[in-house]
MIFI-403751 format. One line per field, with one value per residue (C-alpha): x, y, z. Coordinates in steps of 0.25 Angstrom, whole numbers, plus 5000, padded with zeros to 4 digits. Layout:
<recs>
X [X,...]
Y [Y,...]
Z [Z,...]
</recs>
This chain:
<recs>
X [4987,5000,5009,5023,5030,5022,5026,5041,5040,5034,5042,5055,5051,5048,5060,5069,5063,5065,5079,5083,5075,5078,5087,5078,5076,5063,5064,5050,5037,5025,5012,5000,4989,4989,4977,4983,4998,5005,5017,5023,5025,5033,5042,5045,5048,5057,5065,5065,5073,5061,5062,5049,5034,5022,5008,4994,4982,4980,4968,4963,4961,4976,4981,4973,4980,4994,4992,4987,5000,5009,5012,5009,5024,5030,5039,5032,5038,5034,5027,5038,5050,5056,5069,5064,5069,5056,5054,5050,5045,5031,5023,5008,5000,4990,4977,4966,4973,4986,4980,4983,4971,4975,4990,4993,4986,4973,4963,4961,4952,4965,4975,4967,4969,4984,4982,4985,4981,4967,4967,4958,4965,4969,4961,4960,4947,4946,4946,4934,4934,4931,4944,4953,4968,4972,4985,4995,5000,5007,4993,4989,5002,5002,4988,4989,5003,4998,4986,4994,5004,4993,4990,5004,5005,4993,4997,5011,5005,5002,5017,5029,5039,5040,5041,5028,5024,5013,5011,5006,4998,4987,4983,4984,4991,5003,4998,5003,5014,5004,4998,5012,5016,5003,5006,5021,5019,5008,5015,5029,5022,5016,5029,5037,5028,5028,5044,5045,5038,5047,5036,5028,5039,5037,5044,5037,5043,5041,5048,5048,5043,5058,5060,5049,5055,5069,5065,5057,5068,5078,5068,5066,5081,5081,5069,5064,5049,5047,5036,5038,5034,5033,5041,5049,5060,5074,5071,5066,5065,5052,5041,5033,5034,5021,5018,5007,4999,4988,4976,4965,4965,4953,4953,4940,4927,4931,4932,4942,4950,4949,4942,4954,4960,4951,4947,4951,4955,4957,4969,4974,4976,4982,4992,4997,4998,5007,5015,5018,5020,5030,5038,5038,5043,5053,5059,5059,5067,5077,5079,5080,5091,5098,5099,5104,5109,5113,5108,5100,5093,5091,5082,5069,5070,5076,5067,5055,5061,5052,5039,5044,5046,5032,5026,5033,5028,5013,5013,5019,5008,4997,5003,4997,4988,4976,4981,4982,4972,4961,4957,4960,4950,4946,4955,4967,4964,4963,4977,4983,4977,4982,4996,4996,4991,5001,5012,5007,5007,5021,5026,5019,5025,5039,5038,5032,5045,5054,5050,5055,5069,5070,5065,5075,5065,5070,5081,5080,5067,5065,5053,5049,5048,5034,5033,5030,5023,5011,5006,4995,4986,4985,4975,4969,4966,4970,4957,4954,4958,4969,4965,4972,4978,4974,4984,4978,4987,4981,4984,4999,5004,5008,5010,5021,5018,5028,5026,5034,5036,5039,5041,5054,5051,5048,5033,5025,5011,4999,4998,4987,4985,4972,4971,4961,4961,4960,4969,4982,4995,5005,5020,5032,5045,5051,5039,5034,5019,5013,4999,4989,4974,4964,4952,4941,4944,4932,4927,4917,4905,4893,4888,4901,4911,4920,4929,4932,4947,4955,4965,4977,4984,4997,5008,5020,5034,5040,5054,5056,5055,5056,5048,5043,5037,5026,5018,5003,5002,4990,4993,5006,5007,5011,5005,4992,4982,4978,4968,4954,4949,4935,4924,4912,4901,4890,4882,4867,4862,4872,4878,4891,4895,4907,4919,4926,4937,4931,4923,4912,4902,4892,4893,4882,4886,4885,4900,4912,4927,4940,4953,4968,4978,4978,4963,4949,4940,4925,4915,4900,4895,4883,4891,4905,4912,4923,4919,4930,4944,4948,4963,4970,4977,4963,4960,4946,4944,4930,4932,4918,4921,4911,4910,4903,4901,4901,4891,4899,4892,4902,4915,4924,4938,4945,4934,4928,4914,4905,4890,4890,4896,4899,4888,4890,4887,4887,4874,4871,4872,4884,4892,4904,4915,4925,4937,4946,4959,4972,4979,4968,4954,4945,4931,4925,4913,4904,4894,4880,4877,4866,4872,4870,4885,4893,4904,4913,4917,4929,4938,4944,4956,4965,4978,4984,4999,5009,5020,5012,5008,4994,4991,4989,4980,4966,4965,4953,4950,4938,4934,4927,4918,4913,4907,4894,4884,4880,4893,4894,4898,4901,4914,4917,4924,4927,4926,4932,4925,4935,4935,4949,4948,4956,4949,4948,4963,4969,4981,4982,4995,5001,5006,5009,5021,5016,5004,4996,4987,4972,4962,4947,4941,4926,4927,4931,4922,4923,4931,4942,4945,4948,4963,4972,4975,4986,4989,4986,4976,4975,4968,4974,4966,4971,4974,4983,4974,4977,4968,4975,4971,4981,4977,4983,4978,4976,4962,4956,4953,4946,4943,4930,4926,4933,4939,4934,4943,4937,4944,4938,4938,4933,4924,4916,4912,4903,4907,4919,4923,4928,4943,4947,4944,4931,4925,4921,4927,4919,4930,4930,4935,4933,4945,4950,4955,4964,4966,4975,4970,4977,4973,4985,4987,4999,5009,5014,5007,5005,5001,4986,4984,4974,4986,4997,4996,5007,5004,5005,5013,5009,5013,5024,5013,5005,5017,5019,5004,5004,5017,5011,4998,5005,5016,5009,5016,5015,5011,5016,5010,5017,5008,5009,5008,5019,5019,5021,5032,5041,5044,5053,5064,5062,5060,5060,5067,5072,5080,5082,5092,5081,5067,5069,5063,5048,5049,5058,5051,5057,5049,5056,5068,5069,5078,5075,5079,5077,5079,5093,5097,5106,5112,5116,5131,5134,5133,5125,5113,5102,5092,5084,5079,5069,5065,5054,5056,5042,5038,5029,5022,5030,5018,5013,5019,5034,5036,5024,5019,5028,5043,5047,5060,5062,5074,5078,5081,5087,5095,5095,5107,5105,5118,5112,5098,5097,5100,5108,5109,5121,5117,5127,5129,5117,5113,5103,5094,5081,5067,5067,5081,5086,5094,5105,5107,5099,5101,5093,5082,5080,5086,5095,5110,5110,5102,5112,5124,5118,5115,5129,5131,5118,5111,5096,5095,5080,5071,5056,5048,5059,5060,5074,5079,5093,5099,5107,5113,5109,5117,5118,5127]
Y [4985,4992,4995,4989,5002,5006,4993,4995,5009,5007,4994,5002,5014,5005,4996,5008,5014,5001,5000,5015,5015,5001,4995,4984,4979,4970,4956,4951,4956,4956,4958,4952,4962,4965,4959,4949,4949,4952,4945,4959,4961,4948,4952,4966,4961,4951,4961,4970,4960,4953,4938,4935,4939,4937,4938,4936,4940,4930,4922,4913,4901,4903,4903,4889,4884,4888,4884,4870,4868,4875,4886,4898,4901,4902,4909,4920,4921,4930,4924,4928,4923,4910,4912,4913,4927,4933,4923,4928,4920,4922,4918,4918,4919,4908,4913,4923,4935,4940,4943,4934,4925,4921,4920,4910,4898,4894,4896,4911,4908,4902,4912,4924,4919,4922,4936,4942,4956,4951,4949,4958,4972,4974,4982,4970,4962,4949,4936,4934,4919,4920,4915,4926,4927,4926,4929,4918,4913,4901,4894,4895,4896,4881,4880,4894,4890,4877,4883,4893,4883,4875,4886,4888,4873,4874,4886,4880,4869,4879,4882,4873,4877,4876,4891,4898,4913,4918,4933,4940,4953,4960,4974,4985,4976,4979,4992,4991,4986,4978,4971,4967,4962,4954,4946,4944,4940,4929,4924,4923,4914,4905,4904,4901,4890,4884,4885,4879,4866,4857,4848,4859,4859,4874,4887,4900,4914,4929,4933,4942,4939,4939,4929,4920,4920,4918,4906,4900,4902,4895,4884,4883,4882,4870,4862,4860,4863,4862,4854,4845,4851,4865,4877,4883,4894,4896,4908,4899,4884,4876,4885,4886,4897,4904,4916,4925,4935,4934,4941,4942,4940,4934,4932,4924,4920,4924,4938,4944,4957,4962,4975,4982,4982,4994,5000,5015,5015,5030,5028,5017,5026,5037,5026,5024,5039,5041,5029,5035,5049,5044,5036,5048,5058,5048,5047,5062,5063,5053,5060,5074,5069,5061,5073,5083,5079,5093,5099,5109,5098,5089,5099,5095,5080,5079,5089,5080,5068,5068,5069,5058,5048,5052,5050,5036,5032,5038,5029,5017,5019,5017,5004,4998,4986,4995,5007,5005,4994,5004,4997,5007,5015,5029,5037,5029,5030,5045,5045,5037,5046,5059,5053,5049,5062,5070,5061,5064,5079,5079,5070,5079,5092,5085,5081,5094,5101,5090,5091,5106,5101,5089,5098,5109,5120,5122,5116,5121,5114,5109,5104,5118,5125,5125,5116,5123,5111,5102,5089,5089,5080,5083,5079,5089,5078,5064,5059,5065,5062,5071,5083,5088,5101,5109,5117,5131,5136,5150,5157,5160,5150,5136,5126,5116,5101,5091,5077,5067,5052,5043,5031,5026,5027,5040,5042,5046,5049,5057,5066,5075,5087,5095,5109,5120,5125,5117,5127,5122,5117,5107,5109,5100,5104,5109,5118,5109,5107,5094,5090,5089,5086,5091,5084,5088,5084,5075,5072,5063,5072,5069,5083,5089,5079,5090,5098,5109,5106,5098,5087,5090,5078,5077,5067,5068,5061,5061,5055,5043,5047,5061,5074,5081,5095,5100,5113,5116,5130,5139,5148,5142,5146,5136,5123,5117,5117,5104,5097,5095,5081,5079,5075,5065,5065,5056,5062,5058,5065,5076,5082,5089,5102,5101,5107,5118,5116,5102,5096,5087,5078,5068,5053,5047,5032,5021,5018,5027,5024,5031,5026,5028,5022,5008,5006,5010,5010,5009,5014,5012,5026,5023,5018,5024,5011,5005,4994,4989,4992,4990,4990,4994,4981,4975,4969,4973,4971,4972,4979,4982,4991,4991,4999,4991,4991,4980,4981,4976,4978,4968,4973,4982,4988,4974,4965,4965,4958,4962,4958,4952,4958,4972,4979,4990,5004,5012,5015,5020,5035,5040,5051,5050,5059,5055,5064,5061,5068,5065,5060,5055,5049,5047,5042,5047,5041,5045,5033,5034,5025,5023,5033,5048,5050,5039,5033,5032,5039,5035,5038,5030,5036,5032,5039,5042,5044,5036,5031,5031,5020,5027,5024,5009,5011,5014,5023,5021,5031,5028,5039,5032,5039,5028,5038,5039,5029,5024,5018,5011,4996,4998,4993,4999,4991,4993,4980,4978,4966,4963,4952,4947,4932,4932,4920,4926,4929,4943,4949,4960,4967,4965,4979,4984,4974,4961,4954,4943,4933,4933,4923,4925,4913,4911,4903,4915,4928,4939,4948,4937,4939,4953,4957,4969,4978,4988,4992,4982,4970,4963,4952,4944,4935,4922,4930,4939,4951,4959,4969,4977,4988,4996,5004,5016,5011,4998,4992,4978,4969,4957,4949,4942,4937,4934,4947,4956,4965,4973,4983,4989,5004,5008,5002,5009,5000,5003,4991,4986,4972,4967,4967,4977,4990,4993,5002,5002,5009,5022,5033,5032,5044,5048,5042,5039,5025,5024,5012,5010,4998,4991,4980,4972,4960,4952,4951,4937,4925,4925,4915,4913,4919,4908,4898,4906,4906,4917,4932,4939,4952,4965,4970,4980,4990,4987,4990,5003,5006,5003,5011,5024,5022,5020,5031,5042,5054,5064,5078,5091,5105,5119,5126,5139,5142,5149,5159,5151,5161,5155,5142,5135,5126,5111,5103,5088,5078,5064,5057,5043,5041,5033,5027,5013,5001,4999,4986,4993,5002,5012,5008,5019,5029,5035,5040,5030,5038,5053,5058,5052,5056,5068,5060,5048,5047,5051,5040,5031,5026,5036,5032,5019,5015,5003,4996,4986,4978,4974,4961,4962,4952,4951,4945,4960,4971,4971,4986,4989,4996,5008,5011,5002,4995,4984,4982,4970,4979,4991,4987,4998,5004,5013,5020,5025,5027,5041,5054,5064,5055,5046,5032,5026,5016,5007,4996,4985,4984,4979,4986,4992,4996,4989,4977,4977,4962,4959,4944,4943,4951,4940,4948,4943,4946,4955,4965,4968,4966,4974,4986,4989,4992,4999,4988,4986,4971,4968,4956,4958,4959,4964,4977,4981,4993,5000,5010,5020,5034,5045,5058,5068,5065]
Z [5015,5017,5005,5005,5006,5018,5025,5022,5027,5040,5043,5039,5048,5060,5059,5057,5070,5078,5073,5077,5090,5096,5087,5083,5068,5068,5062,5065,5060,5070,5062,5069,5065,5050,5043,5034,5029,5016,5011,5008,5022,5023,5012,5017,5031,5026,5018,5030,5038,5046,5048,5054,5054,5063,5057,5063,5055,5044,5039,5050,5040,5035,5050,5052,5039,5043,5057,5053,5045,5055,5045,5053,5053,5039,5030,5021,5007,4996,4984,4974,4983,4977,4986,5000,5001,5007,5018,5031,5043,5048,5061,5059,5072,5072,5078,5077,5084,5090,5104,5116,5115,5100,5102,5113,5107,5099,5111,5113,5125,5132,5126,5131,5146,5144,5140,5153,5149,5149,5164,5173,5175,5161,5150,5140,5138,5145,5137,5129,5131,5145,5152,5156,5159,5174,5181,5180,5194,5200,5202,5188,5180,5176,5171,5163,5157,5152,5146,5139,5134,5129,5119,5116,5112,5103,5096,5094,5086,5075,5072,5069,5079,5094,5095,5098,5097,5107,5106,5118,5115,5108,5103,5113,5123,5133,5137,5151,5159,5167,5155,5150,5164,5165,5152,5156,5170,5167,5154,5162,5172,5161,5154,5166,5169,5155,5155,5168,5164,5154,5152,5145,5134,5132,5134,5134,5134,5130,5118,5106,5092,5088,5099,5093,5079,5083,5092,5080,5070,5079,5081,5066,5064,5074,5069,5055,5055,5040,5034,5022,5009,5013,5007,5018,5019,5021,5030,5041,5040,5045,5040,5027,5017,5013,5003,5001,5010,5021,5015,5017,5032,5040,5055,5057,5051,5037,5041,5031,5034,5020,5024,5029,5015,5012,5026,5026,5012,5013,5022,5015,5003,5012,5016,5002,4999,5011,5007,4993,4999,5009,4999,4990,5001,5006,4992,4991,5004,5000,4986,4993,5003,4992,4983,4992,5006,5010,5022,5014,5006,5018,5025,5019,5020,5033,5040,5034,5041,5053,5044,5035,5046,5052,5038,5038,5051,5049,5036,5044,5055,5045,5040,5053,5051,5056,5048,5033,5035,5039,5052,5062,5070,5064,5073,5070,5055,5057,5064,5053,5043,5049,5051,5036,5032,5040,5034,5019,5022,5027,5016,5005,5011,5011,4996,4992,4997,4993,4978,4978,4983,4973,4961,4965,4968,4982,4989,5004,5008,5022,5029,5034,5021,5014,5001,4988,4983,4988,4984,4974,4983,4998,5009,5018,5029,5032,5028,5015,5000,4995,4987,4974,4975,4963,4955,4953,4941,4938,4925,4923,4934,4936,4947,4949,4950,4954,4952,4961,4956,4967,4958,4953,4938,4930,4930,4918,4923,4921,4933,4939,4947,4949,4944,4947,4932,4919,4911,4915,4908,4913,4911,4914,4921,4908,4905,4894,4892,4897,4891,4902,4905,4914,4919,4929,4944,4948,4962,4970,4969,4960,4961,4957,4950,4945,4955,4946,4947,4936,4935,4927,4921,4913,4910,4919,4920,4933,4936,4945,4960,4955,4952,4940,4939,4931,4930,4929,4923,4919,4907,4902,4887,4877,4884,4882,4894,4900,4891,4898,4898,4891,4900,4899,4909,4914,4925,4923,4936,4938,4926,4930,4923,4913,4920,4913,4902,4900,4888,4894,4887,4893,4893,4885,4884,4894,4894,4892,4889,4892,4885,4885,4876,4884,4888,4887,4899,4898,4909,4912,4912,4921,4933,4929,4931,4922,4914,4905,4900,4886,4883,4870,4869,4867,4881,4887,4902,4909,4922,4927,4938,4950,4963,4974,4989,4999,5010,5022,5036,5042,5036,5045,5044,5043,5038,5024,5026,5014,5014,5000,4987,4984,4976,4965,4970,4956,4949,4935,4932,4940,4935,4926,4921,4910,4908,4896,4893,4886,4899,4908,4906,4918,4921,4934,4939,4951,4952,4956,4968,4978,4987,4985,4985,4978,4987,4975,4962,4953,4941,4931,4924,4912,4908,4894,4897,4888,4897,4910,4918,4919,4905,4909,4921,4924,4936,4945,4956,4966,4975,4987,4998,5007,5016,5025,5031,5017,5015,5028,5027,5012,5005,4992,4980,4966,4958,4944,4938,4927,4916,4922,4924,4937,4943,4957,4957,4959,4965,4975,4981,4994,4999,4985,4985,4979,4974,4980,4973,4977,4974,4977,4985,4985,4998,5007,5008,4999,5009,5010,4995,4997,4998,5000,4988,4993,4978,4967,4963,4950,4943,4931,4922,4916,4903,4910,4910,4923,4930,4941,4951,4958,4970,4977,4991,4998,4996,4995,4983,4978,4966,4970,4956,4943,4937,4949,4957,4968,4977,4989,4990,5004,5015,5026,5037,5050,5058,5066,5061,5074,5071,5081,5075,5082,5071,5057,5045,5043,5041,5025,5017,5003,4995,4981,4977,4965,4957,4944,4936,4925,4915,4909,4900,4901,4890,4893,4899,4914,4924,4926,4940,4944,4942,4949,4964,4966,4964,4951,4950,4945,4931,4929,4925,4937,4946,4939,4941,4955,4958,4951,4959,4972,4970,4962,4957,4968,4964,4970,4966,4969,4980,4972,4957,4950,4938,4925,4921,4933,4925,4935,4929,4926,4939,4941,4950,4945,4955,4948,4936,4930,4933,4940,4934,4935,4943,4954,4964,4974,4986,4994,4994,5008,5019,5030,5042,5038,5052,5052,5038,5042,5053,5045,5040,5026,5016,5025,5017,5021,5010,5007,4994,4992,4979,4976,4963,4957,4952,4940,4931,4918,4910,4909,4902,4905,4904,4912,4900,4903,4900,4911,4915,4925,4935,4927,4915,4923,4936,4946,4953,4965,4963,4949,4953,4957,4950,4957,4969,4973,4980,4989,5001,4996,5005,5003,5015,5020,5017,5031,5029,5042,5036,5026,5026,5014,5015,5028,5020,5010,4998,4988,4990,4977,4985,4995,4986,4974,4983,4986,4971,4970,4962,4965,4963,4967,4963,4960,4973,4981,4989,4992,5000,5000,5009,5002,5002,4993,4990,4979,4967]
</recs>
C-alpha cells in the first residue's frame, strides 16, 4: 500500500542511521510480515545495494506449487528487464507462519516442542497440540536431537541446496535474558549432539541472515543446481528467475487479505498528504541553502533540521505493515495520527516561512520568528478533514496568495481558494487583472447544502519547483469582479434558498449535462449519478456510476469476506446542484438513501482551461461518512459499469511506480479478485479504448464483470477476523476521496490486453494526471490583509532554467543530513537529487495532449539545470545514498560515467540518485 517515495525515504533514513551509529550498511532484507509483496520492493532494494531478500506471507497454494518444484528460492526480476539488471535473490519461507511451530519443519506439533520459551515458568502460551517443550539434558538429548533433525531434513526437501535456514523467534519475543538463555542453552545441547555424530551427515549452528545467504551463495558457486529448460540469472546460478507480484495474499481456507487495502482510509489519505508535504519542504530547504549559504540565510533551514528529521521518522513509522495497512489497534492508530499531524504542522510552518525568503519578502528568518503566511488548508486535529481558510478581503484591501508548484514542469492550472465575500478580484504578481469565477461552497448536509462561503477559481501559471504570487482584492478599480456561476437545483423535498449573487433555476428534466471543449457528461437527475461521457472526437462511453454496499459480517481489518454482491444504496429524489461557470462546471449530488442521513455525497467537476491537464479529466470527489451502528459490517464501493470490453483484465499500480496486469478468475471468491490500488487502475478494450481512475490515496480495486471497475471507499466492521488484531475497525472518520478519471483512445494500434501477459504502461497524459493529483499546487495565504494602495513589487521564484521533460520526474531534492550540514567540509556534496524516468504507452498521444517534451528530445545536464545555483562535485549513488559503485547496483556504466560530466543518462523505469553540491552563482 505504501507509495514508492515513502519506501525510499524510510529505508534511506534507517540505513543512514545504522551506518552513522554502528557502521553497518545492510545487504539483506528481512520482511516476514507484509501481507503480500510488491515487485517494486525488489527493484528498490536492488538499487539500494541489497543482495538478498527473505519473504513469508504469500498465497498458500503458490507456496505449495513453488515447494513442489523446489522454487522457493529464486531470482526476482522486473517485468521490463531484458538484461538481468534488476535481479535480486529471494528466499521464501515455506509454511503457514514465521513462528517456531512453523519454521523448523512441516509438523507444527513437533516444532512447538522446540520452542523452549513455552516451557513452564515463561509467560507464553503452551503448545496447542498438547505436547510441550521440556528441558534438554543428557538423558533425552539423543531422542530430542533426532526428532528435531527429522524436521530439518523434511524441510530441506523443499529447497535445492544443502544449506537450510531455520528462524527461531516470533512476535514480542526475547523480552528477558532468561528467555534468550533458555533457547540458547537447549539448542546448543541439541546442536552439539548432531555435530558430534558423523553418521547423521549434518552440521547445525547459530547464525545470522547474512551467514545463511553467504553460505548458500558459496555452495551455489561450487554446485550447479540449475534445472534443464528454466530461465536462470547471472546474479546467482542454480535458481529460476520469476517476475510479478504476490497479491492478493491468502493464508488458509480461501481467506483473502484484501480488506486491509481499504481499512482506515482516512489515515491512508493523511499518509500521502504528509509524503507530498515532506517532499515539498525538503525541496524548499535544499533551494534555500543552495541559493544563499551564508550564516544569515542558513538560520531558517538549519534551525528546522530537528523537526525535519522528526517528520521523516514519523512518516517512516507509519509505513509499518500494521500502520499504512490500517490494521493496528485503535490507540496505536491514534498515536500514528498524532505523530503525522504534528509533522504536518511543523512542515507547513517551515514552508510558510521559507516562501518569504525565496520570494525576497524577508531575508532574516529563523525558526523562532512567526510566519506571515499560512497554508490554505489546515487541520485542527489529527482525526478531522482539513478546512479551507477563508479570505476575508474587506473593501479596499487585498490578501496575498502564494502558489507553490512542487513538480518539475511549469504548471498551468485552475486553482481554488475559499472567500467570505463574492465581490472580489484576482490580480497576478504584475497587478494585471485575471479572469476568475466564484461558485458557492457546498457541504454534506441535506438541510443546508450551501455554507455561505464561496470558492474562487482562476487559471494560474506556476514555475517548475517554484512560486507564484497572486492577490485577491476587494474594491480594485479597473478589474472585473469574479463571475458568478449559474446554478440549477433539483430538491423535490427540501428546496434550498438561492445564495446571494447567483442566478438559480430549477431542474425539470430527467437527465442533465455539463460540457467543456473535450467532453459532455450526462447524469440521471433522480439519483445524481454519472451515466455516460460523450467526447468531442465522436466517442461515446457508457459509465453507469453506481454507489453500493457490501454486507460483510465476517470481514475484519485484514480479511474481505462479503456476504453476496454489493447492493445499490441510492434512491430516487435526492438533491442535486449544478454550478456552471467559465472555468469550472460541477454537479453536486446528495443522494436519498434508506438512512436518515446519507453516508455519501459527491461532486463531479470538469474544467475549462486551455493548456492545462485539467481540461482532459473528470474529477470525482466522494464525501464518505460511514458512521454509527447503522453502518456496522458495511463496506462501501463505487462501481463504474462501462462499455469497455476488457474481458476481465485490468491493470493496477504497484506503489505508484509500475503497473501490474490483473485478471478476474471465477474459480476463486470475489475477495480474491480485489487488488491494491495505491494510485491508478485502468481497463482497456480490444479497440484501444482506455478508462483510467487515478486516486489520491491507497484503496482496493476489482473488475468483477466485463467493463466493470469498482473501488472500495471505506469499511466499518464490528468483528475481529482472527489474524492478531483482536478488534474490529470502528474508528471511521468523515473523509473525502478524490479521483481523476480519463477516457482515452489510442492513436496507433496497440496489443490486445487479453493476448499480452505482461503489464501495459500508462499514457503520458495519465502520468501527468497522476503527478498533478499526487503533488498538488500548495496554496499559502497571507495571515493579514493589506491596503490595496500598498502594491508590492512583482514576486515569483523560478529555480529551474527550464521545465524538465515530461517523462522525467524529480523524486526528491533534499539535504540528506541537515544536522551535519554546517559541519561538512566546503565543496563536499551535501545535497541529493533523485530522478525517475517514466515509461509510457506510445500508442496513445505522444505529447500527452500538452506542450510536452521527453528526455529523448531534450537531454538533461545537471550543471545547467538550476537558475542562479552552481552545481558541482556530482557523484552517482545508490537510491539510499550509501553506495557509489554503480556497477554493483545493476545500473549501466553510462550512469556513473555520465554523472561526472553532469549528464542524466537514464533509461525508462529507472530511478537514479546523485549526490551533488549546490552554491550560489
